[in-house]
Wavefront OBJ file of the C-alpha trace (Angstrom):
o trace
v 20.033 11.272 19.930
v 22.660 12.192 22.516
v 24.868 10.111 23.889
v 23.212 8.454 26.359
v 20.107 7.605 24.121
v 22.361 6.612 21.473
v 23.785 3.670 23.726
v 20.222 2.945 24.777
v 19.405 2.492 20.608
v 22.544 1.426 19.808
v 22.008 -1.273 17.034
v 18.335 -1.531 17.126
v 15.787 -0.525 14.108
v 13.095 1.863 15.227
v 9.477 2.069 13.449
v 8.592 5.518 12.330
v 6.369 5.185 15.468
v 9.059 4.921 17.726
v 11.487 7.410 16.378
v 8.727 10.108 17.218
v 9.112 8.770 20.805
v 12.444 8.836 20.695
v 12.864 12.334 19.457
v 10.714 13.940 21.841
v 12.457 12.224 24.842
v 15.908 13.589 23.185
v 14.398 17.181 22.574
v 12.551 17.182 26.036
v 14.466 14.427 28.268
v 14.318 16.945 31.379
v 10.606 17.060 31.541
v 10.178 13.392 30.074
v 11.464 11.570 32.665
v 8.948 13.068 35.069
v 5.677 11.872 32.447
v 3.595 8.918 32.677
v 3.348 7.084 29.741
v -0.272 8.661 28.771
v 1.637 11.982 28.972
v 4.240 10.984 26.735
v 2.174 9.358 24.158
v 0.236 12.507 23.605
v 2.887 14.721 23.862
v 4.887 12.498 21.213
v 1.568 12.173 19.155
v 1.371 8.410 19.273
v -1.068 5.848 21.614
v -0.034 4.606 25.223
v 0.417 1.136 24.171
v 3.450 2.546 21.197
v 4.774 4.121 24.719
v 5.157 0.701 26.292
v 6.347 -0.977 23.292
v 8.900 1.222 22.769
v 10.105 0.630 26.316
v 9.880 -3.042 26.069
v 11.812 -3.087 22.701
v 14.675 -1.457 24.578
v 14.616 -4.676 27.035
v 12.733 -3.171 30.129
v 10.173 -4.414 31.717
v 7.844 -1.424 30.678
v 7.925 2.233 30.651
v 8.606 3.227 34.473
v 11.774 1.204 34.113
v 12.626 2.924 31.422
v 11.749 6.285 32.638
v 14.239 5.466 35.643
v 16.978 4.490 33.283
v 17.012 7.751 31.433
v 16.976 10.012 34.604
v 20.590 9.729 35.165
v 21.097 11.547 31.202
v 18.995 14.570 32.491
v 22.377 15.452 34.548
v 25.040 13.895 32.441
v 23.524 15.272 29.053
v 21.995 18.664 27.583
v 19.413 17.747 25.267
v 20.430 18.933 21.655
v 18.304 21.865 20.029
v 15.874 20.584 17.087
v 18.496 22.363 14.482
v 21.168 20.267 15.792
v 18.903 17.179 15.450
v 18.609 17.806 11.662
v 22.246 18.943 11.222
v 22.976 15.530 13.063
v 20.677 13.540 10.498
v 22.623 15.193 7.292
v 25.529 14.362 8.820
v 24.867 10.907 8.951
v 23.853 10.675 5.004
v 27.264 12.126 4.267
v 28.997 9.237 6.553
v 26.520 6.643 4.651
v 27.914 8.433 1.027
v 31.253 8.162 2.356
v 30.773 4.561 2.745
v 29.543 3.709 -0.269
v 32.498 5.862 -1.837
v 35.345 3.963 0.011
v 33.921 0.732 -0.985
v 33.742 1.715 -4.651
v 37.775 2.022 -4.414
v 37.249 -1.619 -6.097
v 34.636 -1.078 -8.746
v 34.840 -4.494 -10.255
v 31.939 -5.897 -8.757
v 29.801 -2.672 -10.167
v 31.413 -2.888 -13.494
v 30.868 -6.386 -14.080
v 27.101 -6.318 -12.699
v 26.967 -3.415 -15.351
v 28.145 -5.269 -18.308
v 26.024 -8.252 -17.349
v 22.684 -5.585 -17.081
v 23.415 -3.889 -20.064
v 23.518 -7.495 -22.176
v 20.211 -8.341 -20.328
v 16.789 -7.813 -22.829
v 14.461 -7.178 -21.456
v 15.791 -5.955 -17.831
v 12.768 -6.569 -15.444
v 13.159 -3.875 -12.362
v 11.562 -4.448 -8.836
v 10.454 -1.990 -6.491
v 7.517 -2.825 -3.766
v 6.251 0.355 -1.477
v 8.668 2.542 -0.180
v 11.240 0.831 -2.617
v 9.203 1.743 -5.731
v 10.548 5.125 -5.651
v 14.155 4.523 -6.004
v 13.402 1.539 -8.772
v 11.270 3.723 -10.542
v 14.558 6.477 -10.602
v 16.631 3.567 -11.823
v 14.284 2.355 -14.461
v 13.547 5.842 -15.906
v 17.386 6.499 -15.924
v 18.241 2.985 -17.257
v 15.410 3.607 -19.710
v 17.533 6.175 -21.892
v 20.765 3.968 -22.131
v 19.001 0.286 -22.437
v 16.244 -0.743 -25.212
v 13.864 -2.573 -22.967
v 13.244 -1.915 -18.897
v 10.516 -2.990 -17.511
v 9.159 -1.680 -14.615
v 7.498 -3.835 -11.976
v 5.947 -1.722 -8.669
v 2.295 -3.529 -8.148
v 2.136 -6.867 -6.291
v 0.272 -9.882 -6.566
v -0.527 -11.512 -10.071
v 0.879 -8.375 -11.919
v 3.819 -8.996 -10.458
v 3.881 -12.471 -11.397
v 2.874 -11.657 -14.961
v 5.582 -9.458 -15.225
v 8.288 -11.535 -13.885
v 7.120 -14.668 -16.007
v 6.756 -12.558 -19.574
v 10.050 -11.375 -18.773
v 11.720 -14.493 -18.771
v 10.172 -16.089 -21.780
v 11.069 -12.642 -23.754
v 14.830 -13.595 -23.013
v 15.614 -11.796 -19.449
v 18.544 -13.137 -17.798
v 18.442 -10.884 -14.540
v 16.179 -8.994 -12.516
v 17.081 -5.854 -10.478
v 15.050 -5.308 -7.670
v 15.283 -2.610 -4.710
v 14.320 -3.538 -1.405
v 14.757 -1.276 1.188
v 13.607 -1.740 4.815
v 11.122 -2.512 6.116
v 11.562 -5.587 3.779
v 8.136 -6.346 2.059
v 7.132 -10.042 2.380
v 6.108 -9.858 -1.410
v 9.170 -8.617 -2.912
v 10.967 -11.413 -1.140
v 8.639 -13.847 -2.112
v 8.879 -12.373 -5.548
v 13.192 -12.767 -5.579
v 12.666 -16.539 -4.647
v 10.275 -16.866 -7.678
v 12.489 -15.291 -9.960
v 15.103 -17.710 -8.969
v 12.938 -20.489 -9.722
v 11.855 -19.207 -12.952
v 15.784 -19.092 -13.790
v 16.440 -15.175 -13.501
v 19.755 -13.902 -11.786
v 18.817 -11.511 -8.914
v 20.817 -8.294 -8.211
v 19.293 -6.338 -4.816
v 20.007 -2.936 -4.111
v 19.071 -2.743 -0.065
v 20.768 -1.211 2.889
v 23.282 -4.120 4.498
v 24.520 -7.432 3.443
v 22.843 -9.308 6.223
v 19.320 -9.408 4.800
v 16.452 -12.133 5.333
v 16.486 -12.932 1.560
v 19.021 -14.529 -0.603
v 20.380 -12.891 -4.063
v 22.931 -13.682 -6.510
v 24.254 -9.996 -5.937
v 23.822 -7.620 -2.991
v 24.431 -3.849 -3.409
v 24.102 -2.314 -0.124
v 24.398 1.439 0.876
v 22.654 2.091 4.431
v 19.731 4.081 4.912
v 19.397 6.902 7.274
v 17.894 6.490 10.424
v 17.904 9.661 12.172
v 14.568 11.200 11.253
v 11.026 9.770 11.196
v 11.309 7.960 8.114
v 14.121 6.248 6.555
v 16.344 8.696 4.126
v 17.843 6.847 1.010
v 20.379 9.196 0.041
v 23.247 6.036 -0.190
v 21.026 4.038 -1.861
v 20.341 6.394 -4.404
v 23.898 7.578 -5.199
v 24.531 3.440 -5.394
v 21.566 2.880 -8.012
v 22.745 5.605 -10.035
v 26.416 4.392 -9.890
v 24.764 1.187 -11.246
v 23.214 2.948 -14.132
v 26.695 4.538 -15.065
v 27.710 0.964 -14.978
v 25.524 0.142 -17.638
v 26.394 2.791 -19.795
v 29.906 2.463 -19.644
v 29.541 -1.517 -20.646
v 28.071 -0.544 -24.009
v 29.485 3.174 -24.637
v 28.418 3.412 -28.561
v 24.803 1.759 -27.865
v 24.788 4.699 -24.807
v 25.758 7.515 -27.248
v 23.482 6.758 -29.775
v 20.279 6.521 -27.750
v 21.150 9.833 -25.713
v 21.306 11.593 -29.181
v 18.253 10.438 -30.091
v 16.811 11.049 -26.881
v 18.142 14.567 -27.049
v 16.612 14.997 -30.540
v 13.418 13.775 -29.461
v 13.157 16.134 -26.554
v 14.242 19.276 -28.912
v 11.611 18.238 -31.067
v 9.022 17.391 -28.342
v 10.066 20.789 -26.343
v 9.591 18.414 -23.376
v 11.737 21.141 -21.240
v 11.536 24.595 -20.688
v 14.807 26.366 -20.684
v 16.031 28.658 -17.886
v 15.700 32.298 -18.843
v 19.036 34.004 -19.478
v 19.897 37.032 -17.636
v 19.223 40.419 -19.631
v 22.050 41.286 -21.591
v 23.833 44.597 -20.858
v 27.145 46.384 -21.882
v 28.968 44.589 -19.452
v 27.736 41.278 -19.954
v 26.680 40.612 -23.497
v 26.554 37.222 -25.012
v 25.930 35.598 -28.421
v 22.601 33.629 -28.966
l 1 2 3 4 5 6 7 8 9 10 11 12 13 14 15 16 17 18 19 20 21 22 23 24 25 26 27 28 29 30 31 32 33 34 35 36 37 38 39 40 41 42 43 44 45 46 47 48 49 50 51 52 53 54 55 56 57 58 59 60 61 62 63 64 65 66 67 68 69 70 71 72 73 74 75 76 77 78 79 80 81 82 83 84 85 86 87 88 89 90 91 92 93 94 95 96 97 98 99 100 101 102 103 104 105 106 107 108 109 110 111 112 113 114 115 116 117 118 119 120 121 122 123 124 125 126 127 128 129 130 131 132 133 134 135 136 137 138 139 140 141 142 143 144 145 146 147 148 149 150 151 152 153 154 155 156 157 158 159 160 161 162 163 164 165 166 167 168 169 170 171 172 173 174 175 176 177 178 179 180 181 182 183 184 185 186 187 188 189 190 191 192 193 194 195 196 197 198 199 200 201 202 203 204 205 206 207 208 209 210 211 212 213 214 215 216 217 218 219 220 221 222 223 224 225 226 227 228 229 230 231 232 233 234 235 236 237 238 239 240 241 242 243 244 245 246 247 248 249 250 251 252 253 254 255 256 257 258 259 260 261 262 263 264 265 266 267 268 269 270 271 272 273 274 275 276 277 278 279 280 281 282 283 284 285
């Protein structure tokens, strides 16, 4: 966003539809301040009521009032090109990663949690809706070093059954990924898990979330694009897997070596082709 629009949007979380409107305003500000709400909706690819809701969410009585507030920016700001917008989004992700890195200067929280999760069998991992992707990635790698990881990505009675079965099998912790927008069912599942006696560790985007957990691991999400970017939460999840591996080094080594033998026997992966050997580039095989 340009500086003027940044001031209007500061501290506000936009829905994907609202981000489309904000991006159009940013890219076409000089033109947009003369458009009606219907015309803006057509050009941004949203509905007219969405434009009105966008304006009221920023504290204006309606779109005409927002348009009036935007007009001074046409003089004071030059809209950024789309390429610069995309670079700005990546810059924001770099800053998010730097934020996570700085807080790892004291790795004690991650190390202690990694040790607790390494000793938790089974280890249930929860992720619903958009959070299911990161939960699946975490569970995939955790299974390489942990004997019993149980992934829960479906709601309803199946989720309740999975939590109950994990608890009865001896689980003491639940790892959950709960990224915005926070699914109500995930929040209820966290509450239910604690009622079952499970401790909860949650990977999320900020500390002031509308739910409780025993440990909150927060990493900001990127909000510059139409949909959130989860670069920093993914990095934090992989750091947690690393902490689990470090907490049980002998088991980690044995399981990784067995995994390598298994994938070699099964031919799971295709090796990249080696460049042809030449007189100046001979290699042994």
